C-alpha positions, 0 to 999 in steps of 0.5 A, spaced: 338 452 732 342 456 727 339 461 722 336 457 716 334 463 712 339 461 707 336 454 706 329 456 704 331 455 697 324 453 694 318 456 692 312 453 695 304 454 694 299 453 699 292 451 696 286 451 699 280 447 697 274 451 694 267 448 692 265 451 686 258 449 683 258 448 675 253 453 672 251 448 667 249 442 671 249 444 678 254 439 680 259 442 686 266 440 684 272 442 689 278 446 686 284 448 689 286 455 689 292 458 692 292 462 698 300 463 699 306 463 696 312 462 701 319 460 701 321 453 704 326 448 705 325 441 702 328 434 705 326 427 703 325 423 709 329 417 710 325 410 712 325 412 719 323 419 719 317 416 714 315 411 720 315 416 725 311 421 721 306 415 720 307 415 712 304 409 708 310 405 704 311 407 697 308 414 697 314 420 696 314 423 703 317 430 704 318 435 710 318 442 708 320 447 713 317 454 712 317 461 717 311 460 722 305 462 720 297 461 722 292 458 718 295 452 715 292 445 717 292 438 714 286 440 709 291 444 705 295 442 699 302 444 697 305 445 690 312 445 689 316 444 682 310 442 679 308 436 684 302 437 689 303 434 696 297 433 701 299 435 708 299 429 713 302 433 719 304 440 722 310 441 727 311 448 730 319 449 731 322 453 736 317 457 739 313 459 732 319 461 729 319 455 724 313 450 721 315 443 719 310 441 714 310 433 713 307 431 706 306 426 701 305 426 694 298 426 691 
């Protein structure tokens, strides 16, 4: 696999859910807090790739490729260029060199 460092041209924020209790009424609400900012490449998935990724039709499906890192799962969200995405699947590439994050727009 060719070195892809030059293709990591998008800033991607990784967000994790954090429950916060409202001091006024005691209600617990979920807020999304940034836990990392990484460089990524972004690719719009074709129809066939969307089927493979078990995506729902009509949703914008993307694949973000980042350097491999631990601590990510499908409960996290991604933010890129003002859009928010839910991670639907993760795939390790080249023995922990890269990590593909398949995501759909929320």
